C-alpha positions as CSV (number, residue, x, y, z in Angstrom):
1,M,0.0,0.0,0.0
2,S,1.5,3.4,-1.0
3,V,0.9,6.5,1.0
4,I,0.9,10.0,-0.5
5,V,1.8,12.7,2.0
6,S,2.6,15.6,-0.2
7,Q,4.3,16.6,-3.4
8,S,7.4,17.9,-1.7
9,L,9.2,17.7,1.6
10,D,8.4,21.4,2.3
11,D,4.7,20.8,1.9
12,T,4.9,17.8,4.2
13,L,6.7,19.9,6.9
14,Q,4.3,22.8,6.4
15,W,1.1,20.8,6.8
16,D,2.3,18.3,9.4
17,N,0.4,18.8,12.7
18,L,-1.6,21.9,11.6
19,V,-4.8,22.7,13.4
20,Y,-7.5,24.8,11.8
21,S,-9.8,26.7,14.2
22,L,-13.1,27.2,12.4
23,S,-14.8,28.9,15.3
24,E,-14.0,29.4,18.9
25,E,-15.5,26.0,19.7
26,I,-14.7,23.8,16.8
27,L,-11.3,22.4,16.0
28,I,-10.6,20.3,12.9
29,F,-7.5,18.3,12.4
30,P,-6.7,18.1,8.7
31,L,-5.5,14.7,7.7
32,Y,-3.3,14.6,4.7
33,L,-2.4,10.9,4.6
34,Q,-4.4,9.0,2.0
35,T,-4.0,5.8,0.1
36,M,-3.8,5.8,-3.7
37,N,-7.1,3.9,-4.1
38,E,-9.0,6.0,-1.7
39,K,-11.0,9.0,-3.1
40,I,-11.9,11.9,-0.8
41,H,-15.5,13.1,-1.3
42,H,-15.1,16.9,-1.7
43,G,-18.9,17.5,-1.5
44,R,-19.3,15.6,1.7
45,N,-16.4,17.5,3.2
46,I,-18.0,20.8,2.1
47,K,-21.2,19.7,3.9
48,R,-19.3,18.6,7.1
49,F,-17.5,21.9,7.4
50,R,-20.6,24.0,6.6
51,E,-22.7,22.1,9.2
52,M,-19.9,22.4,11.8
53,M,-19.9,26.1,11.3
54,G,-23.7,26.3,11.6
55,I,-24.2,27.7,8.1
56,K,-27.3,26.7,6.2
57,Q,-27.3,25.8,2.5
58,E,-29.4,28.9,1.7
59,A,-26.8,31.2,3.3
60,L,-23.9,29.5,1.4
61,A,-25.9,29.8,-1.8
62,H,-26.5,33.5,-1.1
63,E,-22.8,34.1,-0.5
64,L,-21.8,32.3,-3.7
65,G,-24.0,34.6,-5.8
66,A,-27.3,35.0,-7.5
67,D,-27.0,31.9,-9.8
68,W,-26.8,29.7,-6.7
69,S,-29.7,28.1,-4.8
70,Q,-30.2,25.7,-1.9
71,K,-30.9,22.9,-4.3
72,K,-27.7,23.7,-6.2
73,I,-25.7,23.6,-3.0
74,S,-27.4,20.2,-2.1
75,L,-26.3,18.9,-5.5
76,L,-22.7,20.3,-5.0
77,E,-22.5,18.5,-1.6
78,Q,-23.3,15.2,-3.4
79,K,-20.5,15.5,-5.9
80,E,-17.3,13.5,-5.3
81,E,-15.1,15.8,-7.2
82,V,-15.5,19.6,-7.1
83,E,-13.6,22.0,-9.3
84,E,-10.7,23.7,-7.6
85,E,-12.1,27.3,-8.3
86,L,-15.4,26.4,-6.7
87,L,-13.6,24.9,-3.7
88,R,-11.6,28.1,-3.4
89,Q,-14.8,30.2,-3.4
90,V,-16.5,28.0,-0.8
91,G,-13.2,28.0,1.2
92,E,-13.1,31.8,1.2
93,I,-16.7,32.0,2.4
94,L,-16.3,29.4,5.1
95,R,-12.7,30.6,5.9
96,I,-11.3,27.1,5.3
97,P,-8.3,26.3,3.1
98,V,-9.0,24.4,-0.1
99,E,-6.7,21.6,1.1
100,A,-9.1,20.8,3.9
101,F,-11.9,20.0,1.5
102,Q,-9.5,18.0,-0.8
103,N,-7.8,16.0,1.9
104,F,-10.0,15.6,5.0
105,D,-10.8,12.0,5.7
106,E,-13.4,11.2,8.4
107,E,-12.1,7.6,9.0
108,Q,-8.6,8.8,9.7
109,A,-10.0,11.5,12.1
110,I,-11.9,8.8,14.0
111,N,-8.8,6.6,14.1
112,I,-6.7,9.4,15.5
113,I,-9.4,10.3,18.1
114,S,-9.9,6.7,19.1
115,N,-6.1,6.1,19.4
116,T,-5.5,9.3,21.3
117,F,-8.1,8.9,24.1
118,Q,-8.1,6.0,26.6
119,D,-11.2,4.2,27.7
120,F,-13.0,6.4,30.2
121,K,-14.2,3.3,32.2
122,D,-10.7,2.3,33.2
123,N,-9.5,5.7,34.2
124,A,-11.4,9.0,34.2
125,I,-8.8,11.1,32.5
126,A,-8.0,11.3,28.8
127,S,-4.4,10.8,28.0
128,A,-4.4,13.8,25.6
129,M,-5.6,16.1,28.3
130,N,-3.4,15.1,31.2
131,Y,-5.0,17.7,33.5
132,Q,-3.2,18.6,36.7
133,C,-4.5,21.2,39.2
134,S,-2.2,24.1,39.9
135,F,-3.8,24.5,43.3
136,N,-4.9,22.3,46.1
137,P,-8.7,21.8,45.8
138,L,-9.0,21.4,49.6
139,D,-7.4,24.8,50.2
140,K,-9.9,26.4,47.8
141,I,-12.8,24.8,49.7
142,V,-11.5,26.0,53.0
143,Q,-11.0,29.5,51.5
144,L,-14.6,29.5,50.2
145,Y,-15.8,28.4,53.6
146,D,-13.9,31.2,55.3
147,E,-15.3,33.8,52.9
148,K,-18.8,32.5,53.5
149,I,-18.4,32.8,57.3
150,A,-17.0,36.4,56.9
151,L,-20.0,37.3,54.6
152,Y,-22.5,35.9,57.1
153,E,-20.9,37.8,60.0
154,R,-21.0,41.1,57.9
155,M,-24.7,40.4,57.2
156,L,-25.5,39.8,60.9
157,K,-23.6,43.0,61.8
158,E,-25.6,45.0,59.2
159,K,-28.8,43.5,60.4
160,D,-28.0,44.5,64.0
161,E,-27.2,48.1,62.9
162,M,-30.5,48.3,61.0
163,M,-32.4,47.0,64.0
164,G,-30.7,49.7,66.1
165,R,-31.7,52.4,63.6
166,L,-35.3,51.1,63.6
167,E,-35.4,51.1,67.4
168,K,-34.2,54.7,67.4
169,L,-36.8,55.8,64.9
170,L,-39.6,54.1,67.0
171,N,-38.4,55.7,70.2
172,K,-38.5,59.3,68.9
């Protein structure tokens, strides 16, 4: 099985480990390894990225111009091969590089995710996260408790002062 990474070593180094941030919440890891026999479905990738960004077909059609409609976008998303110029236009609208449409493979993304994270039943932490607290949680709980007591004491003091003022008003 032959694997194509890129046309040149520079391209390989440039695209290795890139992460595209499509929005503040969505991260997409472009996968550029593909087998020779395997075809990447450009239309399906357009649909995936459009849906991840929360853009409707009508909105994409409107951005592409007057001769585009929701039905035409639907047909575009069913095409396996899409012309490079059209991919460039869609990429500019969605702010995604053309290479992401041409090379993103869902199966490889699933493989990376499944191989990156451990089974959560065995241990409750993902190996990719490796989260460690920079503070002692018990110290924080004690601090919050002390702040709560101080607030309660201030509230009692204010209540006593108000009662004193009310008594003065009643005695006048």
